KOLNUNU-610251 format. One record per residue (C-alpha): x, y, z; residue in one letter. Coordinates in steps of 0.05 Angstrom, whole numbers, padded with zeros to 5 digits, always signed. Layout:
XYZA;...
***
This chain:
+00228+00472-00002X;+00249+00459+00071X;+00242+00388+00103X;+00191+00387+00159X;+00210+00360+00228X;+00187+00284+00236X;+00178+00258+00306X;+00189+00179+00305X;+00157+00144+00368X;+00169+00076+00396X;+00126+00052+00452X;+00156-00005+00491X;+00147-00048+00552X;+00205-00105+00568X;+00226-00106+00498X;+00301-00125+00507X;+00293-00178+00454X;+00280-00134+00399X;+00289-00063+00419X;+00361-00059+00385X;+00330-00080+00319X;+00285-00018+00320X;+00340+00027+00349X;+00383+00008+00294X;+00331+00020+00239X;+00318+00091+00265X;+00393+00106+00278X;+00413+00086+00203X;+00364+00136+00167X;+00394+00179+00120X;+00344+00233+00134X;+00369+00288+00181X;+00311+00329+00203X;+00274+00283+00255X;+00272+00266+00330X;+00264+00198+00364X;+00218+00190+00425X;+00217+00129+00466X;+00161+00117+00517X;+00174+00057+00561X;+00120+00032+00606X;+00166+00021+00664X;+00205-00044+00640X;+00234-00089+00686X;+00282-00126+00642X;+00347-00097+00605X;+00307-00051+00561X;+00331+00016+00596X;+00398-00009+00601X;+00400-00019+00522X;+00370+00047+00510X;+00415+00080+00553X;+00474+00049+00517X;+00449+00079+00448X;+00442+00152+00474X;+00516+00167+00454X;+00502+00137+00384X;+00440+00184+00372X;+00481+00246+00402X;+00535+00232+00351X;+00493+00231+00292X;+00457+00293+00313X;+00390+00263+00327X;+00352+00287+00391X;+00332+00223+00434X;+00280+00234+00489X;+00271+00171+00533X;+00215+00167+00587X;+00205+00106+00630X;+00141+00109+00669X;+00081+00067+00680X;+00023+00077+00633X;-00044+00043+00621X;-00025+00008+00559X;+00003+00015+00488X;-00049+00072+00469X;-00042+00112+00531X;+00034+00108+00523X;+00023+00131+00448X;-00017+00191+00469X;+00034+00211+00521X;+00088+00205+00469X;+00054+00253+00424X;+00052+00306+00482X;+00132+00301+00479X;+00138+00306+00405X;+00155+00373+00368X;+00151+00345+00293X;+00102+00366+00246X;+00094+00293+00223X;+00088+00238+00277X;+00107+00164+00258X;+00099+00101+00305X;+00149+00047+00301X;+00136-00010+00355X;+00190-00041+00389X;+00180-00110+00349X;+00184-00078+00279X;+00232-00032+00242X;+00240+00016+00181X;+00247-00022+00119X;+00315+00008+00097X;+00355+00070+00111X;+00326+00114+00059X;+00252+00110+00082X;+00249+00181+00117X;+00288+00211+00057X;+00239+00174+00004X;+00181+00205+00036X;+00199+00274+00060X;+00260+00298+00020X;+00233+00347-00034X;+00161+00326-00019X;+00102+00373-00011X;+00044+00347+00026X;+00004+00410+00031X;-00072+00386+00042X;-00056+00318+00065X;-00069+00299+00140X;-00047+00227+00140X;+00006+00194+00101X;+00013+00122+00089X;+00061+00072+00050X;+00068+00002+00044X;+00091-00051+00101X;+00123-00118+00096X;+00097-00172+00147X;+00146-00219+00173X;+00122-00287+00193X;+00151-00356+00194X;+00217-00325+00163X;+00178-00304+00104X;+00159-00230+00078X;+00093-00212+00049X;+00067-00144+00028X;+00011-00119+00078X;-00045-00103+00026X;-00064-00032+00029X;-00140-00025+00022X;-00161+00046+00037X;-00224+00034-00002X;-00244-00018+00049X;-00231+00024+00112X;-00302+00013+00138X;-00287-00061+00139X;-00214-00071+00157X;-00152-00037+00179X;-00141+00000+00111X;-00061+00000+00121X;-00009-00018+00173X;-00005+00036+00227X;+00072+00032+00226X;+00071+00050+00156X;+00037+00116+00168X;+00056+00187+00184X;+00001+00235+00219X;+00005+00305+00229X;+00017+00321+00302X;-00046+00367+00303X;-00088+00312+00285X;-00069+00263+00337X;-00071+00323+00390X;-00145+00336+00365X;-00163+00262+00361X;-00125+00223+00411X;-00129+00145+00415X;-00182+00120+00456X;-00149+00081+00510X;-00214+00043+00525X;-00193+00000+00465X;-00137-00045+00483X;-00121-00073+00414X;-00157-00032+00357X;-00153+00039+00378X;-00108+00054+00319X;-00168+00032+00277X;-00215+00069+00313X;-00172+00134+00302X;-00170+00121+00224X;-00243+00115+00224X;-00256+00178+00258X;-00206+00213+00215X;-00239+00182+00154X;-00309+00202+00181X;-00287+00275+00191X;-00266+00279+00123X;-00189+00287+00134X;-00146+00274+00070X;-00105+00207+00066X;-00043+00206+00017X;-00004+00149-00007X;+00067+00158-00008X;+00084+00101-00055X;+00145+00068-00015X;+00158+00009+00033X;+00159+00042+00100X;+00165-00013+00152X;+00177-00087+00167X;+00122-00115+00217X;+00132-00173+00258X;+00067-00220+00260X;+00070-00234+00332X;+00043-00170+00367X;-00020-00166+00408X;-00069-00160+00353X;-00041-00218+00313X;-00045-00269+00373X;-00108-00250+00404X;-00150-00262+00342X;-00217-00269+00381X;-00207-00206+00419X;-00186-00168+00362X;-00247-00184+00323X;-00297-00170+00377X;-00263-00101+00391X;-00262-00088+00318X;-00338-00102+00314X;-00349-00057+00374X;-00306-00001+00337X;-00350-00007+00269X;-00412-00006+00307X;-00394+00058+00348X;-00384+00089+00278X;-00447+00064+00248X;-00421+00012+00202X;-00439-00049+00239X;-00455-00091+00184X;-00474-00165+00210X;-00533-00192+00234X;-00535-00221+00305X;-00541-00294+00272X;-00480-00277+00228X;-00444-00247+00286X;-00448-00306+00328X;-00431-00358+00270X;-00368-00315+00255X;-00351-00314+00330X;-00346-00391+00325X;-00305-00388+00267X;-00256-00343+00305X;-00257-00381+00368X;-00231-00441+00327X;-00180-00400+00293X;-00158-00376+00360X;-00149-00448+00384X;-00105-00463+00324X;-00061-00407+00337X;-00052-00427+00409X;-00046-00501+00405X;-00030-00525+00334X;+00045-00542+00317X;+00085-00495+00281X;+00087-00534+00215X;+00013-00531+00214X;-00003-00459+00231X;+00048-00444+00176X;+00006-00483+00125X;-00055-00448+00150X;-00029-00383+00141X;+00001-00394+00077X;-00075-00415+00049X;-00099-00353+00086X;-00051-00309+00048X;-00068-00340-00021X;-00136-00327-00010X;-00124-00258+00004X;-00080-00246-00057X;-00021-00240-00007X;+00022-00298-00032X;+00078-00258-00068X;+00142-00262-00030X;+00186-00203-00025X;+00245-00244-00010X;+00281-00261-00072X;+00272-00329-00099X;+00330-00373-00120X;+00348-00369-00196X;+00343-00433-00227X;+00322-00468-00290X;+00259-00507-00292X;+00249-00574-00328X;+00203-00582-00381X;+00163-00631-00337X;+00157-00578-00282X;+00137-00522-00336X;+00077-00567-00361X;+00054-00584-00294X;+00053-00509-00279X;+00015-00492-00340X;-00034-00551-00327X;-00046-00524-00254X;-00058-00455-00281X;-00107-00473-00335X;-00145-00515-00286X;-00143-00458-00235X;-00168-00404-00283X;-00221-00447-00316X;-00251-00486-00257X;-00231-00448-00194X;-00223-00374-00207X;-00299-00371-00225X;-00315-00386-00148X;-00252-00344-00127X;-00283-00285-00169X;-00348-00289-00127X;-00309-00281-00061X;-00264-00220-00093X;-00333-00185-00113X;-00360-00193-00046X;-00298-00166-00005X;-00278-00113-00053X;-00351-00093-00067X;-00328-00098-00136X;-00354-00129-00205X;-00314-00175-00247X;-00349-00193-00314X;-00347-00259-00351X;-00282-00283-00375X;-00240-00228-00334X;-00181-00253-00292X;-00135-00228-00241X;-00068-00262-00215X;-00050-00267-00142X;-00007-00204-00150X;-00063-00157-00169X;-00099-00117-00112X;-00169-00085-00119X;-00177-00027-00070X;-00251-00026-00074X;-00314-00007-00122X;-00276-00033-00181X;-00298-00059-00246X;-00265-00107-00291X;-00298-00117-00358X;-00303-00179-00396X;-00243-00218-00426X;-00196-00171-00386X;-00128-00198-00359X;-00093-00163-00302X;-00023-00185-00274X;+00006-00152-00218X;-00040-00091-00221X;-00057-00044-00165X;-00126-00015-00181X;-00144+00042-00137X;-00214+00055-00105X;-00266+00071-00155X;-00228+00057-00216X;-00254+00012-00273X;-00225-00021-00339X;-00271-00042-00394X;-00274-00104-00439X;-00209-00139-00468X;-00156-00100-00427X;-00089-00126-00417X;-00054-00092-00362X;+00012-00119-00328X;+00056-00089-00273X;+00016-00025-00266X;-00007+00019-00214X;-00072+00054-00222X;-00098+00111-00179X;-00168+00126-00152X;-00229+00139-00194X;-00194+00126-00260X;-00229+00106-00327X;-00201+00058-00371X;-00232+00040-00437X;-00236-00026-00477X;-00176-00056-00507X;-00126-00016-00469X;-00054-00048-00461X;+00007-00040-00428X;+00070-00054-00469X;+00129-00082-00432X;+00199-00094-00457X;+00240-00068-00507X;+00296-00091-00557X;+00358-00061-00586X;+00347-00022-00653X;+00419-00004-00668X;+00489-00025-00655X;+00469-00092-00640X;+00471-00139-00696X;+00407-00174-00677X;+00346-00161-00639X;+00333-00228-00613X;+00337-00235-00534X;+00383-00290-00541X;+00437-00246-00561X;+00431-00198-00505X;+00400-00227-00443X;+00416-00291-00404X;+00351-00294-00368X;+00300-00305-00425X;+00236-00348-00422X;+00251-00374-00490X;+00284-00436-00469X;+00354-00420-00495X;+00403-00358-00495X;+00474-00352-00531X;+00497-00291-00482X;+00525-00311-00417X;+00506-00243-00387X;+00451-00189-00397X;+00484-00134-00441X;+00414-00096-00453X;+00366-00078-00404X;+00296-00099-00434X;+00257-00071-00380X;+00242-00006-00348X;+00217+00002-00278X;+00179+00056-00239X;+00187+00017-00174X;+00234-00047-00183X;+00215-00073-00115X;+00145-00082-00133X;+00154-00098-00204X;+00116-00033-00227X;+00132-00011-00291X;+00071+00036-00314X;+00041+00088-00269X;-00031+00117-00280X;-00053+00170-00234X;-00116+00188-00204X;-00176+00214-00242X;-00146+00195-00307X;-00190+00177-00373X;-00157+00127-00421X;-00194+00119-00485X;-00207+00059-00523X;-00147+00015-00552X;-00095+00065-00524X;-00028+00031-00511X;+00020+00051-00463X;+00098+00033-00463X;+00136+00013-00400X;+00167+00067-00356X;+00109+00118-00373X;+00077+00157-00316X;+00007+00189-00331X;-00006+00246-00283X;-00070+00257-00244X;-00131+00282-00284X;-00096+00270-00353X;-00139+00245-00415X;-00112+00201-00467X;-00144+00194-00533X;-00170+00130-00564X;-00121+00092-00605X;-00062+00130-00575X;+00007+00101-00564X;+00037+00136-00500X;+00111+00135-00504X;+00129+00189-00452X;+00105+00215-00387X;+00037+00252-00392X;+00035+00317-00339X;-00024+00324-00300X;-00087+00356-00324X;-00067+00347-00401X;-00097+00321-00460X;-00053+00277-00503X;-00066+00235-00568X;-00039+00206-00631X;+00018+00158-00650X;+00059+00173-00615X;+00015+00210-00563X;+00027+00287-00561X;-00004+00342-00523X;-00067+00369-00550X;-00090+00419-00496X;-00098+00435-00423X;-00159+00409-00389X;-00163+00472-00345X;-00126+00536-00338X;-00064+00543-00293X;-00107+00568-00230X;-00154+00508-00234X;-00096+00458-00246X;-00060+00480-00182X;-00122+00482-00142X;-00139+00411-00160X;-00070+00388-00148X;-00075+00416-00078X;-00147+00395-00067X;-00134+00318-00084X;-00208+00307-00075X;-00201+00232-00089X;-00162+00223-00024X;-00220+00256+00017X;-00263+00192+00024X;-00336+00175+00005X;-00366+00216+00063X;-00334+00281+00036X;-00349+00265-00034X;-00424+00255-00023X;-00426+00323+00013X;-00392+00358-00046X;-00419+00316-00101X;-00462+00375-00128X;-00401+00419-00136X;-00364+00370-00183X;-00404+00396-00244X;-00364+00462-00238X;-00295+00457-00225X;-00293+00531-00208X;-00346+00524-00156X;-00311+00463-00127X;-00244+00499-00113X;-00280+00558-00088X;-00320+00524-00039X;-00261+00487-00014X;-00216+00546+00002X;-00172+00532-00066X;
***
């Protein structure tokens, strides 16, 4: 499988303070089959001098570097002009103030991967603000009401950018307009499940809160999704003006506190930076426990109302999700269900009394009642004792005999995001099933009621029993391969509504969609 040529693009203007950071992050990529395009708007500072100094480094690495410095009509005009210089199959925009997350981003996305049928790839981004790092919450299911992901974490086929160039009449939100256009046209979006970029929160759309809001409303209205009455719009405008005054004139410490509260309300409070290790006193633990109980019983019922409204979801009585949990839209959480650090894809649901932790769930997945993920393991041979105090220094039990961890209790599919179980798209999991850590359940799989899943389940296969074993295939090889290529769950609701009658017959669905 040949690796596709990727075009990385940076547009800049007077970026001498930050341009080195993005240049270094591009230069250190371990992936070899990419080119770098820099479109400068005619900088008058040292930007050109700095870039010229890097040309030799890029040549030594064997990375083609194209640098053009010429006046343009703004960011999006520069991006359109940069696309005309690109030769790659995929195009990625990395702003001058931002950078790749690490040296392996392009390798993680493209090495050994096949994205046949996908038009736009998107990953995760970290937002850097006030010296702290937060995950940018991807919410593809909410594209009609907000930016679904950071554009610095996306890769778009060049032919798509050539067909749908950025609308330069928009000065702040043309990237959002582009994504809405792609969504309405039924283009395929695919999550690459990796952190792509670190985004500085001092950009144009961050500072100009008022202008950003007004323009985003204009864009949504143009696409037929303006959801506010004039009265609601005027009321929100007043609130946004007040926020803009705060960002312009409040002292830094106060802005930090306000942003902290905003991130908590968005479920974005989880910092990526590693926290210090340290033992908590009994008093601190009791205070935390008391605060947690008060929050769940007194405050969370009101928080739940806000979550249901923003995510267009339903959360039944007694259900609870922690701050690390993200609902992508149109989700259902049954009675007395507990979710901790769970990403639930658009349209997925879980029934009553479920307990899921550290789990990523795809789109349109159906999970029955009393389903659990089981995390952690104990040594079963060689070790004389199974108690964690003998093999782990980091127990939550209040004591440990071992001064180092000599047995790994936990398996991770994605350690950076603390994901231990991965459940694909269009999966059905029966009542009472239990899933061990480290397990991946493929797209379209079915898990029988009461099963214990101890190993990976391939796509479109039916598993059941204790331990779960293969019972049969859902479809023949031809249908399975066609569904894998089609990836209908990434098409968006407009496409699904146009083809919903075909879903009653898998062969008809594939035939009418060229599979």
